[in-house]
C-alpha positions in Angstrom: -27.9 27.4 -63.5 -25.1 25.4 -62.1 -27.0 24.0 -59.1 -29.2 21.4 -60.8 -28.4 17.7 -60.9 -26.8 16.4 -64.1 -27.8 13.1 -65.6 -25.1 11.3 -63.6 -23.9 7.8 -63.8 -25.6 6.7 -60.6 -24.5 3.7 -58.5 -28.2 2.7 -57.7 -28.6 1.9 -61.4 -26.2 -1.1 -60.8 -28.5 -2.4 -58.1 -31.6 -3.0 -60.2 -33.7 -6.0 -61.0 -30.9 -8.1 -62.3 -29.1 -8.1 -58.9 -32.3 -8.7 -57.1 -32.9 -11.7 -59.3 -29.5 -13.2 -58.6 -30.0 -12.6 -54.9 -33.3 -14.5 -54.9 -31.7 -17.3 -56.9 -28.9 -17.5 -54.4 -31.3 -17.6 -51.5 -33.4 -20.3 -53.1 -30.3 -22.5 -53.6 -29.2 -21.9 -50.0 -32.7 -22.9 -48.8 -32.5 -26.1 -50.8 -29.2 -26.9 -49.2 -30.6 -26.2 -45.7 -33.7 -28.4 -46.3 -31.4 -31.2 -47.6 -29.2 -31.0 -44.5 -32.2 -31.0 -42.2 -34.0 -33.9 -43.9 -30.8 -35.9 -44.0 -30.3 -35.4 -40.3 -26.9 -33.7 -40.7 -27.7 -30.7 -38.6 -26.7 -31.0 -34.9 -29.3 -30.6 -32.1 -28.3 -27.0 -31.3 -29.2 -25.8 -34.9 -32.8 -25.4 -35.9 -34.5 -24.2 -39.0 -37.2 -21.7 -39.7 -37.6 -21.8 -43.5 -34.2 -20.7 -45.0 -33.1 -19.3 -41.6 -30.8 -21.3 -39.3 -31.2 -20.7 -35.5 -28.2 -21.5 -33.3 -29.3 -22.4 -29.7 -27.1 -22.4 -26.6 -27.5 -22.5 -22.8 -24.1 -20.9 -22.2 -24.1 -17.5 -20.8 -26.8 -17.9 -18.2 -24.3 -17.8 -15.3 -23.0 -14.5 -16.7 -26.5 -13.1 -16.8 -27.1 -14.2 -13.2 -24.0 -12.3 -12.1 -24.9 -9.2 -14.1 -28.5 -9.3 -12.8 -27.5 -9.0 -9.1 -28.1 -5.2 -8.8 -31.8 -5.9 -9.4 -33.0 -2.5 -8.1 -30.8 -0.7 -10.6 -32.0 -2.8 -13.6 -35.6 -2.5 -12.6 -35.2 1.3 -12.5 -33.4 1.2 -15.8 -36.2 -0.8 -17.4 -39.0 1.3 -15.9 -37.4 4.3 -17.6 -37.3 2.2 -20.8 -41.0 1.3 -20.5 -41.8 5.0 -20.5 -39.7 5.6 -23.6 -41.2 2.5 -25.3 -44.8 3.7 -24.6 -44.1 7.1 -26.0 -42.4 5.6 -29.1 -45.3 3.1 -29.6 -47.9 5.9 -29.7 -45.7 7.8 -32.1 -45.2 4.8 -34.3 -48.9 4.1 -34.4 -49.7 7.7 -35.4 -46.8 7.8 -37.9 -47.9 4.7 -39.8 -51.6 5.7 -39.9 -50.6 9.2 -41.1 -48.2 7.8 -43.7 -50.9 5.5 -45.0 -53.3 8.4 -45.3 -50.7 10.5 -47.1 -49.8 7.6 -49.5 -53.5 7.1 -50.4 -54.0 10.9 -51.0 -50.9 11.3 -53.1 -50.9 8.5 -55.7 -48.4 10.5 -57.8 -45.7 9.3 -55.3 -46.0 5.8 -56.8 -42.5 6.0 -58.3 -40.8 7.2 -55.1 -37.7 5.1 -54.6 -38.2 5.2 -50.8 -41.5 3.4 -51.3 -40.2 0.5 -53.3 -40.5 -2.8 -51.4 -36.9 -3.7 -52.0 -35.8 -0.5 -50.1 -37.6 -1.7 -47.0 -34.9 -4.4 -46.7 -31.6 -3.4 -45.1 -29.6 -5.4 -47.6 -26.6 -3.6 -49.2 -26.8 -3.8 -53.0 -30.5 -4.7 -53.0 -31.6 -1.6 -51.2 -30.9 1.3 -53.6 -29.5 3.5 -50.8 -27.1 1.1 -49.3 -24.0 0.4 -51.4 -22.1 -2.9 -51.1 -19.2 -1.0 -49.6 -21.3 -0.3 -46.5 -21.7 -4.0 -45.7 -19.1 -4.4 -43.0 -20.5 -1.4 -41.0 -24.1 -2.6 -41.4 -23.3 -6.2 -40.3 -21.3 -5.0 -37.3 -24.1 -2.6 -36.3 -26.7 -5.4 -36.7 -24.6 -7.8 -34.6 -24.2 -5.2 -31.8 -27.9 -4.3 -32.0 -29.1 -8.0 -31.8 -26.7 -8.8 -28.9 -27.7 -5.8 -26.7 -31.4 -6.2 -27.6 -31.7 -9.9 -26.7 -29.1 -9.5 -23.9 -31.4 -7.0 -22.4 -34.3 -9.5 -22.5 -32.1 -12.2 -21.0 -30.8 -9.9 -18.2 -34.3 -8.8 -17.2 -35.5 -12.4 -17.3 -33.0 -13.2 -14.5 -33.8 -9.9 -12.7 -37.5 -11.0 -12.6 -36.6 -14.6 -11.7 -37.8 -15.9 -15.1 -35.8 -19.0 -16.2 -34.2 -19.1 -19.7 -34.5 -22.3 -21.8 -31.9 -21.1 -24.4 -30.5 -18.2 -26.2 -29.1 -17.8 -29.7 -28.9 -16.1 -33.0 -30.7 -16.5 -36.4 -28.6 -16.5 -39.6 -29.6 -16.2 -43.2 -26.4 -17.6 -44.8 -23.7 -15.5 -43.2 -25.9 -12.6 -42.4 -27.3 -12.3 -38.9 -31.0 -11.5 -39.2 -32.1 -11.9 -35.6 -31.4 -13.1 -32.1 -33.5 -14.6 -29.4 -33.9 -15.4 -25.8 -36.4 -18.3 -25.0 -37.9 -17.7 -21.5 -39.3 -20.7 -19.7 -43.1 -20.4 -20.3 -44.1 -21.4 -16.7 -41.9 -19.0 -14.9 -42.7 -16.3 -17.4 -46.4 -16.7 -16.7 -45.7 -16.6 -13.0 -43.9 -13.2 -13.2 -45.9 -10.0 -12.5 -47.3 -7.9 -15.3 -44.8 -5.2 -14.4 -41.9 -7.7 -14.5 -43.1 -9.0 -17.9 -43.4 -5.4 -19.2 -39.9 -4.5 -18.1 -38.5 -7.7 -19.6 -40.1 -6.9 -23.0 -39.0 -3.2 -22.9 -35.4 -4.0 -21.9 -34.3 -4.8 -25.5 -35.4 -1.5 -27.1 -34.1 0.4 -24.1 -30.6 -1.0 -24.7 -30.9 -0.3 -28.4 -31.6 3.4 -27.7 -28.8 3.5 -25.2 -26.3 2.1 -27.8 -27.6 4.6 -30.3 -26.8 7.5 -28.0 -23.4 6.1 -27.2 -22.4 5.4 -30.8 -23.5 8.8 -32.1 -21.9 10.6 -29.2 -18.6 9.0 -30.1 -19.1 9.7 -33.8 -20.2 13.3 -33.5 -17.4 14.0 -30.9 -13.8 12.7 -31.3 -14.1 10.7 -34.5 -15.8 13.2 -36.8 -13.9 16.0 -35.0 -10.7 14.4 -36.4 -12.0 14.4 -40.0 -11.6 17.4 -42.3 -12.6 18.1 -45.9 -9.8 17.5 -48.4 -8.9 20.5 -50.7 -10.6 20.6 -54.1 -14.1 20.3 -55.6 -15.7 16.9 -54.9 -17.1 15.3 -58.0 -20.2 13.3 -57.0 -21.5 12.6 -60.5 -20.6 13.0 -64.1 -23.2 13.5 -66.8 -23.3 11.2 -69.8 -21.7 12.5 -73.0 -20.5 15.5 -71.1 -17.1 17.3 -71.6 -16.0 15.9 -68.2 -16.9 12.3 -69.2 -15.0 12.7 -72.5 -12.0 13.9 -70.6 -12.0 10.9 -68.2 -13.2 12.7 -65.1 -15.1 10.2 -62.8 -17.2 10.3 -59.7 -15.2 10.5 -56.5 -12.5 12.6 -58.2 -11.4 15.9 -56.7 -10.8 18.9 -59.0 -7.9 20.5 -57.3 -6.9 23.1 -59.9 -8.1 24.9 -63.1 -5.4 26.1 -65.5 -2.9 25.8 -62.7 -4.9 27.9 -60.2 -5.9 26.0 -57.0 -9.5 25.1 -56.4 -10.0 25.2 -52.6 -13.6 23.8 -52.4 -16.9 23.3 -54.2 -17.8 27.0 -54.2 -14.4 28.0 -55.7 -14.9 25.7 -58.8 -17.5 28.0 -60.4 -15.4 31.1 -59.8 -12.3 29.4 -61.3 -14.2 28.2 -64.3 -15.8 31.6 -64.9 -12.5 33.4 -64.6 -11.0 31.3 -67.5 -11.5 32.4 -71.1 -11.8 30.0 -74.0 -13.5 26.6 -74.6 -10.6 24.5 -73.4 -9.4 24.3 -69.8 -6.8 22.2 -67.9 -8.3 20.4 -65.0 -6.1 18.9 -62.3 -7.5 15.8 -60.6 -6.7 14.7 -57.0 -3.5 16.8 -57.1 -1.9 14.2 -59.4 -2.9 14.3 -63.0 -4.2 17.0 -65.4 -6.7 16.5 -68.2 -8.0 18.9 -70.9 -11.7 19.6 -70.9 -13.4 21.1 -74.0 -16.3 23.0 -72.6 -19.8 23.1 -74.0 -23.1 24.1 -72.5 -24.8 20.8 -71.6 -28.4 20.6 -70.3 -28.0 18.5 -67.1 -31.6 18.6 -65.9 -34.9 19.8 -67.4 -38.5 19.7 -66.3 -40.9 17.7 -68.5 -42.9 19.8 -70.9 -41.0 22.9 -69.7 -41.2 26.4 -71.2 -37.8 26.0 -73.0 -38.7 22.7 -74.7 -35.2 21.4 -73.8 -34.4 17.9 -72.6 -31.6 16.5 -70.5 -28.6 15.8 -72.7 -29.2 18.7 -75.2 -26.4 21.2 -75.8 -26.9 24.9 -76.2 -24.6 26.4 -78.8 -25.9 30.0 -79.2 -28.2 32.6 -77.6 -29.8 35.0 -80.2 -27.1 34.0 -82.6 -24.2 34.6 -80.2 -22.1 31.5 -79.6 -21.8 30.3 -76.0 -19.9 27.5 -74.4 -19.9 28.5 -70.7 -22.5 29.4 -68.0 -21.1 32.9 -67.7 -21.2 33.3 -71.5 -24.8 32.2 -71.5 -25.9 34.8 -68.9 -23.9 37.5 -70.7 -25.6 36.7 -73.9 -29.1 36.7 -72.3 -28.5 40.0 -70.5 -31.7 42.0 -70.0 -33.5 40.1 -72.7 -36.5 38.3 -71.2 -37.1 36.1 -74.2 -34.3 34.7 -76.4 -33.8 32.2 -79.2 -31.6 29.3 -78.3 -29.6 27.2 -80.9 -29.7 23.7 -79.6 -28.1 20.4 -80.6 -30.5 17.6 -79.5 -29.2 14.8 -77.4 -29.7 12.3 -80.2 -27.2 14.1 -82.4 -29.7 15.4 -85.0 -29.5 18.7 -86.8 -29.4 21.9 -84.6 -32.7 23.5 -84.0 -33.8 26.9 -82.7 -36.1 27.3 -79.7 -37.6 30.6 -78.4 -38.2 30.7 -74.7 -38.5 33.1 -71.7 -35.5 33.1 -69.4 -36.4 33.4 -65.7 -37.7 31.4 -62.7 -40.1 28.7 -63.6 -42.9 28.3 -61.0 -46.4 26.9 -60.6 -48.9 29.0 -58.7 -50.4 27.4 -55.5 -54.1 27.6 -54.8 -55.4 30.2 -52.4 -52.2 32.1 -52.4 -51.3 35.7 -53.4 -50.7 35.0 -57.1 -53.7 32.7 -57.7 -56.4 34.4 -59.8 -54.0 37.0 -61.2 -52.2 34.5 -63.5 -53.3 31.6 -65.7 -54.4 28.1 -64.6 -52.5 26.8 -61.5 -51.4 23.7 -63.5 -49.5 25.8 -66.1 -45.9 27.0 -65.7 -45.3 30.7 -65.1 -41.8 32.0 -65.9 -41.1 35.0 -63.7 -38.6 37.3 -65.5 -38.8 40.4 -63.2 -39.6 40.9 -59.5 -40.2 44.4 -58.3 -38.2 45.7 -61.3 -35.2 43.4 -60.8 -34.3 41.1 -63.7 -34.6 37.4 -62.7 -32.5 34.8 -64.6 -33.0 31.8 -62.3 -34.9 30.7 -59.3 -32.0 31.3 -56.9 -32.2 35.0 -57.8 -35.9 35.2 -57.1 -35.5 33.3 -53.8 -32.9 35.8 -52.7 -35.2 38.7 -53.4 -38.1 37.1 -51.6 -36.0 36.7 -48.5 -35.7 40.4 -48.2 -39.5 41.1 -48.4 -42.1 41.4 -45.6 -45.7 40.2 -45.3 -48.1 42.7 -46.7 -45.5 44.3 -49.0 -46.8 45.4 -52.4 -44.6 44.1 -55.3 -44.8 43.8 -59.1 -44.3 40.4 -60.7 -43.7 40.1 -64.5 -43.3 37.0 -66.6 -44.6 34.7 -69.3 -47.4 32.2 -69.6 -46.5 30.6 -72.9 -45.9 33.5 -75.4 -47.8 36.1 -73.5 -46.0 38.5 -71.1 -48.0 39.5 -68.0 -47.4 41.9 -65.1 -49.2 41.9 -61.8 -49.3 43.9 -58.6 -49.3 41.5 -55.7 -49.6 41.8 -51.9 -47.3 39.3 -50.3 -48.7 37.0 -47.7 -47.2 35.6 -44.5 -44.6 32.9 -45.0 -45.5 29.7 -43.1 -41.9 29.0 -42.1 -40.0 32.4 -42.2 -40.4 36.1 -41.4 -40.3 37.1 -45.1 -43.2 37.7 -47.5 -44.9 34.8 -49.3 -45.7 34.7 -53.0 -47.3 31.3 -53.0 -45.4 29.5 -55.7 -43.8 26.1 -56.2 -40.5 26.4 -58.0 -38.5 24.4 -60.5 -34.8 24.8 -59.9 -32.4 26.5 -62.3 -33.4 28.8 -65.2 -36.8 28.3 -66.7 -36.8 24.8 -65.3 -33.5 23.9 -66.8 -30.0 23.3 -65.3 -26.9 23.5 -67.4 -23.2 22.9 -66.8 -20.2 23.7 -69.0 -18.2 20.7 -68.0 -21.0 18.3 -66.8 -20.2 17.5 -63.2 -22.4 17.4 -60.1 -20.6 18.4 -56.9 -20.8 16.2 -53.8 -21.6 18.3 -50.6 -18.7 16.9 -48.6 -18.5 19.9 -46.3 -22.3 19.9 -45.7 -22.3 16.2 -44.7 -19.4 16.7 -42.3 -21.3 19.6 -40.7 -24.4 17.5 -40.2 -22.3 14.9 -38.4 -20.9 17.5 -36.0 -17.7 18.2 -37.9 -16.2 21.5 -39.0 -17.1 21.3 -42.6 -18.0 25.0 -43.0 -20.9 23.8 -45.2 -24.4 25.2 -45.4 -26.6 22.2 -44.9 -29.8 24.2 -44.9 -31.6 21.9 -42.5 -32.4 24.4 -39.9 -31.9 24.4 -36.1 -31.9 20.6 -35.9 -28.2 20.6 -36.6 -27.5 22.5 -33.4 -28.8 19.8 -31.0 -27.5 16.3 -30.3 -30.9 14.6 -30.8 -31.4 16.7 -33.9 -28.1 15.4 -35.3 -29.2 11.9 -34.6 -32.5 12.5 -36.5 -30.6 13.9 -39.4 -28.1 11.0 -39.4 -30.9 8.5 -39.6 -32.1 10.3 -42.7 -28.7 10.5 -44.4 -28.9 7.2 -46.3 -32.1 8.3 -48.1 -31.7 12.1 -47.9 -31.0 12.4 -51.6 -34.4 11.1 -52.4 -36.2 13.2 -49.9 -34.9 16.3 -51.6 -32.8 17.5 -48.6 -29.5 16.9 -50.3 -28.3 15.9 -53.8 -26.8 12.6 -52.7 -27.4 9.9 -50.1 -24.7 9.4 -47.5 -23.9 5.8 -46.4 -20.8 6.5 -44.3 -17.2 7.3 -45.3 -17.2 4.5 -47.9 -17.7 3.8 -51.5 -15.0 6.1 -52.7 -16.1 9.3 -51.0 -13.1 8.9 -48.6 -11.2 10.8 -51.2 -13.2 13.9 -50.2 -12.0 13.8 -46.6 -8.7 13.6 -44.7 -7.9 12.8 -41.1 -6.4 15.5 -39.0 -5.0 16.0 -35.4 -3.9 13.3 -33.0 -6.0 10.6 -34.6 -4.1 11.1 -37.8 -1.4 8.8 -36.4 -3.7 5.8 -36.8 -4.1 6.5 -40.5 -7.1 7.6 -42.6 -8.3 4.0 -43.1 -8.6 3.2 -39.4 -10.4 6.5 -38.6 -12.8 6.0 -41.5 -13.5 2.4 -40.4 -14.3 3.6 -36.9 -16.6 6.3 -38.2 -18.4 3.8 -40.4 -18.8 1.3 -37.6 -20.2 3.9 -35.3 -22.5 5.5 -37.9 -24.1 2.1 -38.8 -24.2 0.9 -35.2 -26.1 4.0 -34.2 -28.3 3.9 -37.4 -29.2 0.1 -37.0 -29.9 0.4 -33.3 -32.3 3.3 -33.5 -34.1 1.4 -36.4 -34.3 -1.8 -34.2 -35.6 0.2 -31.3 -38.3 2.0 -33.2 -39.2 -1.2 -35.2 -39.6 -3.3 -32.1 -41.7 -0.6 -30.5 -44.4 -1.1 -33.1 -47.4 -2.3 -31.0 -48.1 -5.4 -33.0 -47.2 -9.1 -32.3 -44.7 -10.7 -32.3 -42.7 -7.5 -31.7 -41.9 -6.3 -28.2 -44.3 -3.5 -28.7 -47.1 -6.0 -29.1 -46.2 -7.7 -25.8 -45.9 -4.3 -24.0 -49.3 -3.3 -25.4 -50.8 -6.6 -24.1 -49.4 -6.3 -20.5 -50.3 -2.6 -20.4 -53.8 -3.2 -21.6 -54.2 -6.0 -19.0 -53.1 -3.6 -16.3 -55.5 -0.9 -17.4 -58.5 -3.2 -18.0 -58.0 -4.9 -14.6 -58.5 -1.5 -12.9 -61.7 -0.7 -14.7 -65.0 -1.2 -12.9 -65.9 -4.0 -15.3 -65.5 -7.8 -15.4 -62.3 -7.9 -17.5 -61.8 -10.8 -19.8 -59.0 -12.1 -22.0 -61.3 -11.3 -25.0 -61.3 -7.6 -24.2 -57.5 -7.5 -24.1 -57.3 -9.5 -27.3 -59.8 -7.2 -29.0 -57.6 -4.1 -28.2 -54.3 -5.7 -29.2 -55.7 -7.3 -32.4 -57.3 -4.1 -33.5 -54.1 -2.1 -33.0 -52.0 -4.8 -34.6 -54.2 -5.1 -37.7 -54.4 -1.3 -38.1 -50.6 -1.1 -38.0 -50.2 -3.9 -40.5 -52.8 -2.5 -42.9 -51.3 1.0 -42.6 -47.8 -0.3 -43.3 -49.1 -2.2 -46.4 -51.0 0.8 -47.7 -47.9 3.0 -47.2 -46.0 0.7 -49.5 -48.6 -0.4 -52.0 -51.5 2.0 -51.6 -50.4 4.5 -54.3 -49.8 1.7 -56.8 -53.3 0.2 -56.2 -54.9 3.6 -56.7 -52.8 4.4 -59.8 -53.6 1.0 -61.2 
């Protein structure tokens, strides 16, 4: 019952509609100033405007590009390789967006998903729920690197293909770089071969992917290799009105000792708390100060309309009349009883009430699976209290027993639908992702869909995140074989800023920033540079890799005005010109327009489709 998320004081709550409103007001004021300067003629010739965006133009750097472009055979080979990568990614992006749109339309219940909120499409720290303000330096640095190498690639291949450059520059929204550009001379661009144009358009994404590989190679190797997990249990969140909150424990603290006994890591905290008798415990924080926590059994998460009738914030005071204040005391009081009476203090502070409920693993039964037809309706909760004769108190216990089964094995499953106890003989099916038997259930974590905690903290998986980034965190990240390969680690790193919402981990990871530096320490030779320097390098590399892979994939979308749209056009022209038909510009335009519109519609449906259906 100690693995569920408490109702933590979450940083994303600070980045709600009020902050978005102030950001929009600030942008509006900035836009007014830009318009005033432009209309008043105060902007120099090398500064242009596109709405609120300022574009800075320069002709400097063309001589440098000419020198760098001299090994033309090498750069053409490099860009030909990039064209192949871009075409593969383009097909993948087209399939992904179309598939995502179909899933969004078929699952309108995902309307409230934070990932799908329009503000979270913007990579703006503080506005995007997953990017804290503390990550701003790393994001801006990564964006600058990405824009420079992207547009530098276009400029370099322009000179390789003898395409003149009118100007180069960067686009700024206030102090934030939002784009860069290379303006090829239109006449010389049209005179270049289709192959030359294609290589020029693919050069930017090729460079972005190359920087991605380099940044993550440095991050996964020497930088993260020098970072270790600091001793203690990492506090990621503190539940409201919990014993921990009352004692002054805050997110980003480390619990380093309980009643004077050291806490080595997250797993040791539960053991230390269970080994201590009494309702009051002395908790040492960060190896510096000690606070006294008066323990009480707090409901930190509860499924809606669950079998217990409990809600987040309720406190359990007794089980069948036996007073309990700890998780261990709760399980001891339940014992072999499958149904108990809980004495509960509601969150609103009203009079204590009694609730009778089964204690086990709360699940729903999937259609066309072993349990379907033997139990009640598939939309009702079934609380499994015994599996093959073994007493089940929580879902983790049921999951562990299922891992030891085999397909075709006969088992007995007992539990409750409401007040009625049922027992079934079930033949396990084949698990779609493992070698074990398959019961065909969708589980709610914790006990009977409820998670409790006797001090009210949620632990931050510091060791697991370090392991995912290639470090020696000794954590069980539970993300499969992907963590063993370099490309797999990159894929996971791209997901880390939103991984808490996808369900893979309990928190998002936005680099070694925002206070979580307290969970880590620098070791080895790099320790001479200090923790702050190593964490800064780690953040710069993390966001440089993250931003560049995003820029690469985004620009590969086969729609104008992105590079993918231009590559699609030149590739279509090449293919159509070889067909035994009288090729026309209209044919090419039909293909590119159809693909572009399909991509745009798919993207909009992915974001807004569920809301339209639900509305």
